[in-house]
N, C-alpha and C positions, 0 to 999 in steps of 0.2 A: 635903532632909529635915534636921531639926535633929539635933544631937548626942544629945540626950535620946532622941529617937525611934529613932535608930540603935542606941543602947545597949539600949533596951527591946526592940527587935526581936531583937537578938543574944541577949539573955537568954532570950526565948521559944524561939528556935530551939535553944539549948543545952538547955533544959528538955525539949524534945521529942526530943532526941537528934539534932538536925540541926545540922551545922556548915557554915558558909559555906566554899566551896572557894577556895583561893588563886588569884590570877590567874596564868595560865600562858602568856599570849601578850603580844605587845608591838607597838605601832605606832610606828615610827621615821620622823621626817621629815628629809629632806635637801633642799637647795636645788637641786641639779643632778640631772637624770635621765641615766642612761647612754645613749650613742648606740646601743650594742648591748651584749651580755653576754659578750664574749670578751676577758678581760684580756690575752691574749697577742698581740693584733693591733690595739691602739689605744693612743693616748697619754692617753686620757681617764681621769683619776683617779676620775671618778664611777663607773666600773665597779668598781674596787676598793672604793669606799665601800660598796657593797652586798655584793660577793661575796668579798672577801679574808677568808680564814680561815673564813668562814661556809660557803661552797659549794666554793671551790677552795683547795687547799693545795700548797705546794712542798716541796722536800727540806728546806729550813730555813724558819724564819718569824720575824717580828718579834713581840716582846712589847710590852706597854704602856710599858715603860721604855726601849724602843729596842734592847734586847739581842736577839741572834740565837740561837735555840735550835733543837734538832732538830724537824723536822716529819715528813714522810713518810720521812725518813732518821732512824733511831734513833741512828746513830753513824757516824763516818767516820774514815779514816786518811789522812794526807797524807804522801807520800814525802819523803825527806830533801831532794831537789832542788826540792820544791814544785811539781812538774809533774804529779803523779798523785794524784787524789782517789778513794778507794774507799769507796763508801757502802753501808752495810747498811740495808736497808729494813725498815720496820715490817711485822709479820706480820698477816695477816687483813684487809688493807685492800681494800675493794670500792668501785668507782664506784657512783654512785647508780642506775645501770641494772642493778645486780646482777653486773656482770662484775668479775673480779679485777684489781686494780692491781698490776703487778709491774715488774721491771726493763725489760721491753720497752716499757712505757708511758713510763717515764722517758727511755729512749733516743729514742723517737718525739718526745716533747715537746721535748727539748733539740735534737735534729737539726732539728726544725721551726723553732726559734728562729734557728739559725745558717745555715739554708739560704739559698742565693743569692736566692731569691724571697721571703724572709721578710718578713712585714708587721709584725713585732714592733717596737714603738716604741723599745725599749731594746736592740736587737740589738748595739749597740756594746759593751755591758757583757759580752757573752759571746763576742766574737770570738777570745779566747784559747783557747776550746775547740776542739781539733783532732780529737778522737775520743771517742765515747761507746760503751762496750762492755758488753754483757750478760755478766756472769760466770756468774750463775745467776739463777733467778727473783727472789731477794731481795738480789742484789748487783750493783751497777753501778759501772763504773770510768770516770772522766772524765780524759782526758789533755789537758794544756794545751800550747800551742806555746811559751809563756813564762810565767814566774811571774806570778800575780795575787793580791796580798794581799787583795783585796776579794771573792774568789770566793764564800765562804760568805755574805757580806753580800748580794752580787748575786743569789744563788739564793733569797734570802728575798723578793725583790721580787714583786709580783703578776704581772709580765711572765714569770716563770719557773715558774708553777704547772704542775702535771702534769695533762694532759688525756688523755681517751680517744680513740684514733684513730678509732673508729667514731662519735664525736660531732661531728667537725669540720664536717660539712656543715650541721648545725643549731645549732652552739654559740652563734652570735650571738643566737639567739632562745630556745634551750632548753639552757642550760648544764648539763653533767653533770660533777660533781667528786667529791671524796672527803670533803668536809667534814661538820661536825656538823649542817648544815642542807641540805635538798634544795630545789631550785627547784620551784615549783608553777605560777606564772602571772605573766605580765607584761601588764598593761593599760597600754599606752603612754599617756603624758601623765597617768598617774594613780598606779599602784602596781605593786610587785613583791611577790609573796607567797612565803614560804619555810615549810617545815615541818621539824620535828626529824627527823633521820636515825636511825631506830631501829636501824640496823645499823652505826652508827659505830664505827670501830676503836678510838678513844681515849675520853677522858672525855666522856660524852654531855652535850649541852646541857641546861640546866635548863628553858629555855623550850620549849614545845611548838610554837609558831608565831610567825612574825614577818612583819609587813607594813611595807614601805618606801613612804612617800608622798613625792611630790615637790612642794614648795611653793617657788616661786622668789621670790614677792613678800614682802618683809619685813613688811608690814602683815598679810598673810594668815598669815604664820608666827606672829606674835604672837597673832592671834585664834585660831588652831588650838590653841595651847598653853593659852591662857586658858580655852577651852571644853572642854579635856581631850579633844579629838579625837585628839591624838597624845600619847604618853607620854614621848617623848624627841626633842629636836631637836638633832642633831649639827651642830656648826659653825653655830650660830644666826646668822642674817644681820642682826639688828637690835640691835646693842649698846646703843643708846639705851634699850632696854626692860629691860635686865638689872636695874637697881635695883628695878623693880616685881616681878620674879620673886624677887629676894633678900628682899624684904619679905613675900612670900606663903608661908606655911608648907606649901603644897601642893607647892612646887617646891624643887629644888636647882640652883644655878648653878655650873658648873665652868669655871674659867679656867685654861687650860693653854697649852702651846707646840706649834708644829707644825714641820715641815721646810719650810714654805712660804715661800720667798723671793718676795716680791711685787715685781715689777719693771715698769718702763715699757720693755717690750721693743721693740727697735729693729731695723728691717730694714737690716742693715749693707751690703747690696749696692744699695740703692735710693738714688739721689742725692736730696738732698744728704747723706744719712746715711752714705754711703761715705767721707765726709771726717771724720776723727777730731775735727777742730776743731768741727764741727757737733754731734757727739755729746757733746763736752765742754761745749758751750754749753747743750745740753738739760739735762745733769746739774746745772749751776750755776743753771739757771732754776727748779729744783724745790725747794720747801720741804717736806722730809719730814714734819716735825712737824705742819705745817698739814694735811697729808693724813691723818696718823694721827689727829689731833684731829677733823677734819671728817668723815672717812669712817668711822672706827673708834671714835670717841668716846674716844680716848686709848689704846685697846688695840693694842699692836704695838711692836716694837723697831726703831729705825732701823738700816739696813744700808748699807754702802758697797761691797759686793761680793756675789757669789752664794754665800753660805755662812751656815749657821745660827749665830747668836751663842752658843747653848748648847754648841756643839762646842768641845772643848779646842783645836783647831787654828785657831779663828776669829781673824782679824785685823780690828780696828776701823779701817776705812778711810773712815769717813764724812767725815772732815775733808778728804779729797782732792776731794770733790765737794760742798762746803758751799754753802748757798744764797747766791748772789751774782749778782743780776740784772745789775748793771753789768758784771761780768766776762763774763756770758753774751752781752750785747750786743757787747762788744769782740771776743769770739771769733767771733761771727757776722760782724762787719765784717772781721776778719782772713781769714775764709773767703770773702769776696766777697759776703756776704749781709746787708749793712747795712740793707737794707729788709725783711729777714725773708723768710719763704716760707710756703707752705701745705702741709699734709700731712693724712693721715688718722689717726684715733685710734679703733681698733676696741675695743669694750667688751663682753665676754661678761656673762652675767647676774649673777654674784656681786656683792653690794653693795660689796665692797672695790673692784671694778672700775668699776661704774656710778657710785657716789658719788665714788670717788677720781678717776675720769676727768674729772668736771666741774671738780674743783679743779685737776687737772693742766692741763687746757685753758686755764683762766683764768690760771694761772701762766705758761704758755708764751706766751700772748697779750701778757703784760706785756713780753716781750723781742722781740716781733715775729713769733712763730711762730703761725700760725693752724692749729689742729688741728681738723679737721672730725670731729665725733663720729659714729660709726656704732654704734648699739646692735644687737648680733647675738645670736641664740640660740646655745647651746653647739654644736649640730651645724654651724651656719653658721661659727662660729669655727674649728672643727676643719678644715672644708673650705676656707675661703678664706684663713685666716691660717696655721694650722699646716701644712696640706698644700700649699695654693696659694701661700703666701708673698706674697700680694697685700695688702700693708698697708704703712703707714709706721711707725706706732706702735700698740702695744696694751698693755693692762694685764692681767697674769696672775700667778697665784701658782703657782710650781713646787713642788709638794708632795712630790716624790720625795726620798728621803733621800740625802744625800751625792752630789748630782747635778752637781757642777761639771764633770764629764767631758763633759757635753753640749756644752761650748764647744770640744771637740776635733773635733766633727763639722761640717764646713763645709756640709753639706746640711741641718743643723738649721734650723728655720724663721727664726731671726734671722741666719743665714748669716754667721757670724763665721769667717774663714779665716786662721788664724795658725799656720804650720808650727812655730814655736818652742813655742807652747802645746801643739800636738798631740804634739810630741816629749816635752814635760814630762809630760803625762798618760800617755803610753806608758811612760815610765820609772817614774812613780808606780805604775802598775798592776803592774809587775814587782818592786816593792820591798816587802819584808815587815817591815823594821825599823820599829817604831812611831815612834821619834824622827825618823828620816829622812823617813818618810812625812808626819809633822806639818809639818816644814820645807817639804817640797815642796808640800803643800797650801796653806801660807801663800804660797809663791811663785806658785802658780796664782791665788790670790785677788788678789795684787798685780798680776799681768799683765793680768787682765781689767779691773781698776780703772784701770790706766794707759791702757788702750785705750778706756776709756769705752764698752764694748760695749753696755751697756744702762743705763737709769736705775734705780739700785738704791734702792728705796723703804723697805720694812720687812719684818720677819719676821712672818708672819701669826699672830695669837693664835688659840688653839682655844677658842672660846666655845660652851658647850653648856648647854642647859636640860633638866632631866628631872624626872619626878615624884619626890617626896622619898623614897619607899620603894623606888626602883630602885637596885640595887647591881651592881657588877662592870663598870661602863662605864668607858671610857678617859677620863682627864682630859687627857692629852697625845695628840698624834697623830704618833708616830714614822714612820708611813707613812699614806697616805690609806686609812683603813679604819674601818668601824664594826663592830668585832669583838663579836659577841653570844654567843660560845661560853661565856663565864663569867658572863653577865648573868642576874640573877634578881630576884624581888620579895621584899623582906624580909617576914618573918612579921608 
């Protein structure tokens, strides 16, 4: 319909006393579908992409700028020795099933995380918790076995959201949280529907309903936006199309940063990658900028270790693993592999992995490493690579904030086992002085760079496309989330 006809119709409706109602719902597209809907028992960031802040909440939470603010805890006190945290909970909080959320639920949720049989992917972040005590219905006391300067930060992760004990049996299919939106339906391989929580304890959502659609193919993502079948594509997978959206007044393009260290993850226990010389050879075979240009059309920041460049404690160690194919070949020869070797390269659906993987495989081939590409779906990646550790190489972006501590877990999927690094992280976790912590984080970055644990590629940019009149969406991604709690349509 032409602009003239739209204006004419609006004038007639106004004359008749009829006003067009503003849009109150939204359709959001994401590339990855969650494997299930319990953020406290899986490593998949795709779960938080839908549910963080929208459906589930923790004692603390991340804001768009990365700051940590009160969530279900309205305030807290920390003892002088740093071992006791006393949280005062928000009043009048109810789960979506109508039951009251109180200190008993907090205790249940945290005890479940630290239990011996816990399936929580980030359990290591909370091992300092030795006891959770219910003081009264609105007060909970957490006692630590040692100081942990990151505890308020860690409690903001999606892995630490508060869940209802009675919901655990069905939480993976029917999540029940305390957030501004309630879960309605999950049509697998298609969509997840949420509706505004009319009984929300805090500032209510402005949107009445939200639908998350899952579109893995970059071409289909472009088509869905252009046809206006979706209103907002968070982490848009086809950066080559961004100029078209920038030139189209119907859309806004948001270019931000993430916590996503994109790495060529390496199985440190699988020969020949158990040899540091081989891992170093892989690092020198990689041309980071060629990957950024070819897979991400220039969007991304090169990294030489597992740390976000926008963090004040970041060390630029890219020079330690500069692109040098001749050096890579020499290192392979020194390792007794002058004729090269074959390995596997598992690639999950995101375009940074699929497109980047083709470039990486070609670069490795130049130095004699034949990387057989296996394109896998997200559920397959989680099963075979993350849980099964059945891989040689894989490309993945670690989007959890400040997650260098994963290298202290020898059972983590890339199986790096360094007692010195583990001791450093233990000391870091018990240190509260910010200057000392900054130096220790720098030392941690240096240590994993020296050991060439993984091939460090680039920090993932957060590229999103939305309708021009949508407001309140995050430009950056300080955690993997699509927070709709403050999103609305401009008048």
